[in-house]
N, C-alpha and C positions, 0 to 999 in steps of 0.2 A: 633655230639654234642648232649647230652641228652636234650630233650625238656624241656624248662622252660617257664612259662607262661608270655607272654608279651601281655597283653590284649588291644586291640584297642577299646577304649570306645568313642562313639560319641553321643552327645545329640544335639537336634535340627535337623531341616531338616528331620523330621521323617514322616512316613506314618500316616494316620488318625487313631485315637483310637476308640475302641468300646464304646458303651453307655450302660447305665443300662438296664437290661432285665425286662420286665413286668411280673407280676404274670401269665398272660395268656400264655406268651411264655414259661415260666418255666413249666407250667402245660402241654403244648403241648410236650415239650421235655421229661418230665417225662413219659408221656404216650408212647412216642416213645421208651424209654428205655424198658418199660414193653413189648411192642409189639416185640422188638428185642429179649428180653429174651424168650418170648413165641416161637418165630421162632426157636431159638437154642434148647430150652429144649424139645419142642414137637417133633422136628425131631430126637433128641436123643432117646426119648421114643418110637417113631414110628419105627425107622430104626435101632437102635443100641442096646437098652436095651435087655438083661441084660449084654451086653458086657461092657467093661470098658469105652470105648470112641467111639465117632461117627467119621466115615470117611465121611465127608460131600460131597466130590466130587463123590464118588461111592455109597453114600446113604446106607452104611452098618456099622455094628459095627466092632471095632478093637478088635480081640481076640488074645491074645498072643499065639504064636506058630502056628497060622493059617496064619498070615501075615509075610512077610519078616522081619527079625529082623532089628531094628533101633539102636541096640547097647544099651548104657546105658539109653537112653530115655525110653525104654520099661520096665526098672526096676520099674517104677511107676505103672505098670499094674499087678494086682494080681488076676484077675478073681473074683473080689469082687464088680462089678458094681460101679466102681470108680466115674464116673460122677454123678450118682444119690446121693451117700453119700456126695460128695463134694458140692452138690447143696442144701442140706436140709435147712440150715438156710437162704439161699437166698430166697427160697420160702416164708418163713415167713416175711422177711423184705419187700418183694414186695406185701404183703397183700394177698398172695395165700394160705390161711390157709387150705382150702379144699384139694388143691393139696398136701400140706405138709403132711396132715394126711394120704392121700393115699400113698404117697411116703414112709413114715415111715413104714406103714404096709408091703409094698413091700420089704423094706430092711430087716425087721424082718422075712419075709417069705422066701425070695429068696437068700439072701446073705450068703455065707459060708466063714469063715475065716481060715479054716484048709486045704487050698489047698497046694499040694506039688509043691510049686513054690517059686523061689527066688525073693525077692523084695528089693527095696531100703528102708533102715531104715528111712532115712530122708523124702523121699516122702510119705511113708506110714504113718509116724507120722503126718506130717502137713496136708495131704489130707484126709486120712481115719480116723485116730484117732481124728484129729481135727474136721472132719466132723461129726463124731458120737457125740463128746462132744458138738459141736455147735448145732446139732439137739436135743440133750438131754436138753440143756439150753433153747431152744425155746419151746420144749414140756412142760417142767416144767412151763415156763412163761405162756403159753397158758392154761395149766391145772389150774393154780392158778387164771386165769381170770374167770374161771367158765363156759366157753361156749364151749371150744374145748378140745380135747385130754383127756377127763375125764376117759378114759379107760387105760391111760398110767401108767405103773408101773416100770419105769426106765429101760425098755428093752434095749434102746440104750446105756445106761450106762453099762449094763451088757456086751453087745457086745464090748464096748470100753475097759472094763477091760480084757476081753478075748484077745483082740488084743494087749493090753499093755503087757500081760504076754507072748505073742508070740514074742514080740520085745525084751523082757528083756535078752534073751540069748546073744544077740549081744553085751551087755555091759560087758560080762565076759572076760575082758582083764586086764592086770596088771596096765594099766594106767587109766582105767575107761572110756576111749574113746570107743564108739561103733564101731564094725565092720560095714562097709558101707552097707552090705547086710545080710539078714537073710532068712532062709527057713521057711515059715509060718507053715509048718507041723512038721519039724524036728529041727528047731532052727539052731544052728551053731555047726556042728559036723565034719567039714573037707570036703575033696574033694567029699566024697560020697553024701553029701547033697549040693554040689556045693557052699559051704560057708566056711569061716574060713581060706582061703588061702590069703586073702588080707592083705596088710601091711599098706596101706595109706588110709586116708580119708580127705575130705575137712573140713576146719574150720567150715563152716556153717553147714555141715552135722552133726558134733558132737556137735555144739553149739546152735542148733535150736530145742531143745527138751524140755526145761524147762517149757514152758507155758502149753503144752499139758500134760506132765507127772505130773506136780504139780497140774493141775486142776483135773486130774484123781485121784491123791492121796487124794485131799481134797473133791472131790465128794464121794469117796468110803471109806475114812478113812484109806486107806492102804498107809503107808509112803514110801514103797519101790520104787515107781516110781519117786517121787520127789527126793529121796536120790540119785538115779543113775544119774538123770539129773544134779543135783548140783555137783556131783563128776566130771562129764565130764567138766562142766563149770570151776570148780576149777582148773582142770588140764590145760586147755587152758590158763587160767589166769596166772598160774605159768610159762608156757612156752612162754609167750609173750617176745619179745625182750626188755630187761630192759632199754636200752638206748633210744630207740625210742618209747617204749610202744605200738608197733604195733604187729600184728600177721601175720603169713604167710598164704598162700592159702591152702597148703596141708601139713599134718603132719603124721608122722609114729605113728600108734596107739599103738605100743609096746614100742618104745624107746623114743617117744616124740620129735624126731628130726624133724626139718622143712624140708620137701622135696621140696616144692616150697616156696621161700622166697620173692616173690612179694606180695605186700599188697595194698589193695584198699578197696572200699566199694561196689564193684560189685560182679560178679559171684565168688562163692567159699567162700566168707566171709560175704556177705551182711547181712543175717538175724542173724548172731552171734551178731553183734552190736545191731540190732533191738531187740533181745530177752533180752539183758542185761537191756535195758531201760524199756521194757514192763514187764519184770519180777519184776522190782521194782514197777511198777504201779499196777500190779495184786496181788503181794504177799506182798508188803510193806516192803521188806527187804532192808535197806539202803545200804548194801554191794553191791548190784547189781547197784545201782545208782552211787556209788563212782567209781566202776570199769568202768562203761560206761563213766563217765565224764573224767576219766583219758585217756581212749582210744580216746574220742571225742576231747580232747585238742590236741592229737597227729595227729588225722585226719585233724584238721583244720590247724595245723602247717605244715604238710608235704604233705598231699594228696590233700587238698582243695586249688585250685588256681582259685578262682571264675572267671567265672562261671564253670570252669572245675573241674573234680575230676580224678586225674591221679594216677595210681598205682606207687608205689615206692618200693625199696628194703628195707626190715626191718633193715638190717645192714647199709645201705647207704640211709637213708630216703630222702636225698636231691637229689638223682638220680632217675628220673622217670624210671620206668621199661618198659614202653611201650608208644607208641604214639597214642593210641586209647582207647576208652572207650566202655564198653558193656552196653546194655540197662537195665540190672538188677539194675544198680545204680540209675535208675529213682525213686526208692522208697525213696532215701535218703532225698530229700527235705521234704517229709512227716514226716520222722523221726525227721528232724530238727525242724519242727513245734511242735512236741511233746516235744522236748528239750527246745523250746522257743527261738531258734536262727533263726529268721525268715528272716533276711536280706539275708544271703547266700542261704537260701531256695528259695527265690524269684529269685535270680540271676541264680541259677542252673536250676530251673524249666523253666525260660524263655529261656535259651539256649536249653533245651530239646524241648520246644514248637516250637522254630524256626526250629530245626532239623526235628521235626515232620511235620511241614508245608512244609518243603523243599522236604521231601521224602514220604509224606502222612502217614507214620508210622515211629516209631523209628527203624532204622536198628538194627539187633542184636548186631552189633558193628559199631562204626563210629570213624573217625579220629579227631584229635584236630582241623583240619580245616573243620570239619563237612561233610566230604565225607564218602561214604559207605565203610566200611571195611568188614563186613559180611552182606550180603544182606537180610537174612531171617528175618521174623517177625512172631513169633508164637502167635500173638494176646495177647501179654503180658499186664497185667493190671497196672504195677507199675506207669506209667505216670498218668493214671486216678486217682490212689490212692493219689499221691502227689497233683494233681489238687484239689481234694476234700478237703484235709487237709488245703491247702493254702486258699481255699475259706472260710472254717470255721474260719481260723485265721484272715483273713483280711476283709471278707465281700465284697471283690472287685468283681464286676460283670465281670471283665476281665476273671476270671477263669470259669465263666459260658460259656463264648464264647469259651474258650479252650475246655470245655466239649462238646460243640456243634460241634467243629471241629472233636473230636474223634468219635462222633456219625455219622457225615456225612461221614467220611472216612471209617468207618466200613461198612456202608450201600453201599457206592459207590464202594468200592474195594474188600471187603472181603465177602460180602453177596452172597450166592449161594442158589439154590433151597432147598437144604437139610441142611441148617444151615449157619455157617460162617467158611470159610476156611482160614487157616494160609497162610501168604504170603511167597512164596518160594524166591521171589526176589522183593524187593520194587521198584527197578528201572524199571522192566518190567511189574510188576503187576501180574506175574504168581503165581499160587496157589500151595499149598501142601495139600495132602489129610489127614488133621488132624484138630481136634478141641479139644484142651486140656481141661481137666476138670476145670482147674483154670479160664478159660474164663467165665464159668457160676458161679463159686464160688466167684470170685473177681470183674471182670469187671463190671457186672451189679449191684452189691452192691454199688460200689463207684459212678457209674454214676446216679443211682437212688437217692442216698443220696445227690448228688450234686444239683439236681433239685427239691428235695422234700422240702416241708414245714413241720414244726413240726406236724401239724395235719394229714399229710399223712402217718405218721409212726405208726406202731402198738405198739411200745414201745420206750422208751427213750434210744437212742444209747449211751448216756453219761454214762449209767450204765454198759457198756460192754467195753472190750478191744478187738481189732482186732488182731488175730494171723497173721502170715506172709501169710497165705492162706485166710485171711479175715474171719475166723470163729469167732463167737461171744462167749466170755467167760465172765461170770458175775464178776464184781469187788467185789461182796460180798464174793468171795472166799478168799479174804485177811483176813476175819474174821472167815472163816470156820475152824472147828476143824482139827488140824493136829498134828501129833505126835511130841513131843519135842525131840524124839530120832534121828531126822534128824541131822547128824553131821554138825557142823559149822567148816569150814576150814579156817576161818579168822586167819591169823598169826599176830604176834605182830607188824610186820611192816605195817600191814594193818588197824591200828586204824583209825576209821572214822575221816575224816578231814572236818570240816564245810565248808571250802573254796570250796570244790567240790560240794556244793549244791546250789551255786548261780544260779539264773535265771533258775530254773528248771520248775516252773509253772508261767510264767509271765502273766499279763493281756494284751492281744493283743491290747486292746484299748489304753493303755498307750504307747505302742510302736509306734502307728500310729496316733499321734495327727493330722497329715496332711493327708487327704484322698488320696492326690496325691503321697504320699511317695512310695508306691509299684510301681506306674507307672514310677516314676523317676528312680528307680533301673532297670526297665525292658527296657526302651527305648534304652539306649546305647547298650545293648546286642543284641537287635533286629537288630540294624543297623550293628553290627559286623557280625552276622550270616546270616541274610537275606538281601542280597544286592539288594533288590527289589525297592529301592527308588533312581532312578538315579539322579546324581548331575552333571548337565552340568557345564563345566568350566566357571567361571565368566569372564565377560569382564574386561580387565585391559587396561585402556587408555595408549597409548605409553608415556613413560617418567613419568608416575604417580606412585610414591611409589617405594620402593626398591624391587628388585626381591626376591621371597620367599626363605627361607632357604632350602637347599637340604639335604637329609638324609646323603649322603656320606660326607658332609662337617661338620656335627654336632659334636661338642665337648662338653661333659657334664660339663666340668669345665670352659667353656668359658662364662663369664657374658653376653656378647653381644648375644650369641646364646640363653641363657636362657631367655633373655628379648624378643627375637623374638618368642620363644615358648609361652611366656606369652601372647603376642599380638595375637597369633593364637589360644589361648584357650587351649594350651597344658601345662599340669603341670607335675612335677616330684613327684612321691611318693616313699619314702624310705621304702623298704620292710624289714621284720625282718631278712632275710638271707643275707642282705648286698646289694642286687640288687636294681636297681631303675626302677620303672615302669612308662611308659609314658601313660598319660590318656588325652584324648581330650574332652572338653565340648564346643561344638560349640557356645552355648549361651554366653560363657564367652569371646569369641573372640572380638577384637576391632571393627570388621566390618564383613559383610558377605563375602567380598573378603578374609579377613584374615582367616575366618573360613574355606573357601574352600582350602586355602593354607595349613591349618592345616590338613585337610583330606588327601590331596596329600602327605604331609610330612609323615603322619602315614603310608600310603600305601607304600611309598618308603622305609620306615624303615623296614616294614615287608618283602619286596622283598629283601632288602639288607641283612637282617639277615638270611633269608632263603638261599641266595647264600653263605653267610659266613659259614653257617652250612655245606654245601656241600664241602666247601674248607677247612674244619677244619683240622688242623695238628694233628697227633696222639700224645699221651703223650711221654715224653722223660724219660731217666733213669739217675740217679746219683748213680754210683757204688763206694762204699768205698773200695779202693784197698790196703790201708796200713794195717799194723799190728794193731789189731789181726783179721781183717775182711777178708783181702785177696780176695776181690771181692764177698764175700758171701752175703753181704747186698746191696740190690738195692732199692733205694727210687724212687717212681713214682713222676715225676715232670711235671709241665705244661710248654709248649713252649712259646716263644715270637714271635710276628709278625715282629720282626726286628732282625738284627744281623746274626750270622752264622747259616746256616741250617745244623743241625747235621745229618739229614737224607742223606746228600750228602757227608758225611765224613766217610771213611772206618775205621778210627782209633779213632774218637772222639777227645776230648780235655782233657788232663790229667794234673793235677797239685795239689799242696797243697792249702788248704783253709786257709783264714785268715779273720778276722772280720774288715770290713772297719770302719773308724772313719771320720765323724759321721756315726753312724750305719744306719741312714735312707738314707744316700747317696745323700741327697738333696743339699748339698753344696760341695765345693772343698774338696777332701779327704786330711785329715791332716796326715795320717800315710802312705803316698805314698811309703816310703821306704820298708814297709812290704807288701803292696799290689802288688808292681811291681813283675811281673812274677808269681803271684799267682791267684787263683780263689777267688774273694771277696765275702764275705757274707754280705748281706744287709737286712734291715727290710722294709717291705711293709709300705707305708703310706707317707703322707705329700707332695708328689710330683709325677710327672709322672714316669712310669717305664723307659721310654727312657732317661729321665733326669738322673736317677740313673746310667744307663748304660754308659752314656757319661762321668760322673764324674769318675767312676772307670777305664774306658778305658784310660782316660787322665792320671790317676795315674799309668798306666802300667799293669793293670790286664789283664790276658789272658781269663777270663770268669767271670761270675757273677751268684750268686744264691740269689734270693729274697725270704725271709722267711716271711710268713704271720704273721701279728701282732694281728690277732684275736685268742686269747688263746683258745686252745682246738680244733681248726679246723683241719680237717684231710681229706685226699683223700678217706677215707672209708666212710665218711658221706657227703661230699660235692663234686660237680662236678669240675673237673679240668677246667681251662680256659686258653686262650692265653693272654699273656700280650700285651697290645696295645701300639701304638705309641702316639706321642703328637700332631699330626696334621701336623707336619713338615716332611720333608724328613728324613728318618732314614738310608740312604745309608752310612752315616759316621760311623755307629756302625758296627764294623767288628768282633766282638767276640760273643760267645754264651752267652745267659742269660736265666736261667731257674727259675721256681717258685716252692717253696715247701710250703705246708700248715704247720701250727704251729707244729703239732705232728711229722711230718717227719723232719722238720727243727730242732726240739729239739733233735732228735737222732744225727744229725750232730753236733750240738752245744755241746752236752754232750760228744761226742767222742773227740771233740777238747779240751774240758776242761780236760778230763781224760788222753788223750795221747799226747797232745801238738802238735804233727805233724800228720795231717790227710790228706791223699792224696785221691783224687776222680777222677773218669773218667766220663766226661759228654758225653753222646752219645744218639743215637736215640733208642737204646734198650740195655738190659743187654748183656755183652760180655762173651764168654766162658773164664774161668780163664786161661786155657792153652794158649789161644791167647793173653791174657793180659800179662802174665808172660812168654812169649816164651823164651826158652833157659835157663830157671831156673827150678829146681826141686821144685815144689810148696810144696810138702809134707815135704821135708827136711827143707825148709825155715820156714815152720810153726813150725816144731819141734824145730828148733834152737831158735825160738822166745819164746818157752815155757820155755827154760832153761836159757836164758840170757836176760838181759834188752835190750830194743830196743834203739838204738841210733838214735836221730832225724837226718833226712837226708834232704839235700837241693834238689832242683829239677831244672833241666834245662827246661825253658819254651818251650812248643811246639810251633813250628813256626806257624805263622798266616796262612800259606798255607794249614795247616791241617784242617782249619776250613771252615765251609760253611755258607750259609745264611738262617736265620730264619725270620719270618715275624713280622710286627709291632704290638704292643699291648698297653694296656692301663695302666693307672696309679693307684695310690693308694687310691684315695678318695672313690670311690664307683663304683659299677658295674651297668651298665644299661643292665642287662642280660635279654633278652626277652625270649619268650618261643617258643615252637614248632611252633605255628601258626604265631605269630607275635613277632619277637624278635628285640630288639634294638641292632644294631651292635656295637655302640660305647659306650665306657664307660671307667671309670677310671680304671677298673680292668680287665674286659675282659669277653669274651664269653666262656662258659664251653666247654671243649673238652672231647670227650669220653675217658673213662679210659679203657685201655686195660689190664694192669697187676696189680696184687695186690701191695700194697705199699711196701712191703718188700718181697723179694723172694730169694730163694737159687739159686745160679748159679752153673754150673757143678762142680763135685768133683775134683778140682785140687788145687793148692796152691800157695803160697807166691809171694812176690813181689821182683823184682830185678831191682833196679835202683842204679847205683853207685852214691854215693853222699857223700858230706863231712859233718861232724858234724856242727851243727849250734850253735851259742852262746845261752846259757841259757837265757841271758837277752832278746835276740830277741824273744825267745819262750814266755817268761813271758809277753812281751808287747802285745802279741796277746790275750788279755783277751776276754773271752766270756761274752757278755752283760748279766747282771743279770736279767734284766727285761724280758728276753726271756727264762729263765729257770724256771722250776717248783720250788716252794718254798721247796718242799720235796727233791729237787736235786736228782732225780732218777739217778742211774747209767746207763751206756749204756746197760749193760746186762739186767737190769730191763725193760728198754724201748723196747729192742728187744724182750724180753719175752712177753711183752704186745702185740707187733705186732703179734708174732707168734701164740698167743692164738686165734686171729681172722683170721689168714691166711687161715686155712682150710675152715672156713665159707665163706670167700670171694671167694676162688677158686670154692667152690661148687655153690655159688651164680651165678657165671659167666656161670655155666653149666645149671642153671635152665632153664626150658622151659617156655618162656614168651609168 
């Protein structure tokens, strides 16, 4: 079952909270940051310079070609003293003006940019070009101050333009998306320069260019750089998935086809979103803000499941693509602060903080139950970045304590005699012989700013924007001269919509009238992640009070159960996708004993849903076998937790479909004479699934198909689920019942409307057509049907002995679908089941149907009317509906092959 979020929220019974930090303590921590920076920077200069990076365990420099290759990681190294360039503006921020001046002179004297070496366009742009531009910005600022850098004549800017021109050949593609690598000396010429053979690049690699290239254009007056960066962004925007408004992780730079269709806010995509918002801030172009807001709305709709951020498929955005998160998404709370959406920023940051405290560092990837997935930690700064921005937004000293934790862990676990070493495994504390340049470029900037007062800073950071590598670009660039020849690719459909500009720059003080508000958001998440506050079971006197509600007995539509939940401080929240989330606030419980009962209930619910996920039944198939489909059309259906188990039937259940009256199936069936011996079609809603099944079974149906009443729902955008029982024994239900989403159900209803007689096969998987129509020449039957009208046929019901048992499931009101980590097993509609096959697929090339049958009365056919409220007003034909399916089929099949 795909993970869905069912968050256990507990407030009350929490660990003690931190107190405000004195100015003296902040001063001490600020000095500690400077001392740690000195330790890292001086060891690089003493043991590694002019190499690109320091190897802190062996106290030497990492020179590409002299050390064993680390694969793509080494593409950041270009024999251009990477760490020194990446650190230039950090020196100024930390008030090391003399060291900055020395460093600039060294860069100008020692660094060459024309090396015959292949480098990453993305890494070289954000680290080297960004570092040169940040250094230039600082040099200009100091020169204007009149005391330092008076000799400076834009030398760093000239180097930046030289590097920009060396990167430009990578953009020579039909799409405008850059090749992922370029040779600094020869550009992109093909295999002889070890470039130009790639076909794919990551979304962030192509979409994280605009800040540096636009700044270069505006500093130099040459519009070519900004124009290329805009073109790449425009192409990515055009290739977004138009239904979900999400982008994939990897794209073909020539065709624009998505190679990996998983979408999130972490590795591969992260800084694309960051640069859309920051491009608006730096350049003042409303188009960037509108695009960001459209993407952001989809992120919050599909990816954000507070406090988690789970990757999804761009074509099926309600289906999580993985059950783990990578550490690069830790930047996202900081971006949400810039957006002004601070509540989810607080929640996600708190989750990340608790994971950090649990493992000392953020593992490179961790699961939704906060265990290590990838154990490395290369001293990434994204969590410190978000910590700084949240402190700026809230003024809450809690984030100063989070910064202290980062400092302490770096000193305790990563500090070595020659610098700071990356963690090879956060579980064992083992080290890796690397200290990436971003550690000096970003980590110490954000930590220094976190503990600094305004008077400690050499300039006002509010006058600058941080790039993704934390380089400082002046906001004055928004008014800098730039060529009007830069093309605008805004299309007519992209007229600016004022509604996309709400809450872009809110006043944080208005958002937090209660200083305790951030704390109230954090406390429940801390309890969920960090189980460090033991709760002994309360004493319950014999005979006092009713026994607590158990998770396995809970029914979401039982008023008594809902009242028991209320007493335990557990409430139901209706989510926008139809699920119901259980949340506990211990302070709202009737008593301490009731609060503890609520804690145990939530824990039981998590265990029960985890067990149900493991026992999840696979999806089922509804194969249309009558003319003119002859088994070619297969609809993916959800199973039930009751009735016949189709996986134990070698033949499945075959019969003609008819619409039950009433269509919701919640009372006795009034058209039993037409339902008898047929497979009944029912609409979801208004009563339990098992209740519908009993009514059609009593009317003589041999099977049932429940069609979703949520217009537009589809298995290509929503996870399948098992229909649950009604809390009673369901042994009396002896026929199969399957579930179809609205879009698939519409195909069946339209077929019934157009052809009057529609026969289907209910089975565990699509059957070979030769097996379905054995003894009949399928091709001849199909050809016959093309030349003569089809005569409606009757059908002899399949004996009950052909059917098997499926499991109980839930009803129509609402789903209490939990997630990966904590899922609520019961609900009115059910738990999502993993989808194995695309909604419509072709089955083997054979043909026709052969059942001897007698013509039916036309009046009988006319009485089986298709309900109007379940068909599109446009009344699409079956062919049109199938064409719509097949349009996406290739994408769905490719999606299932994607490497997640």
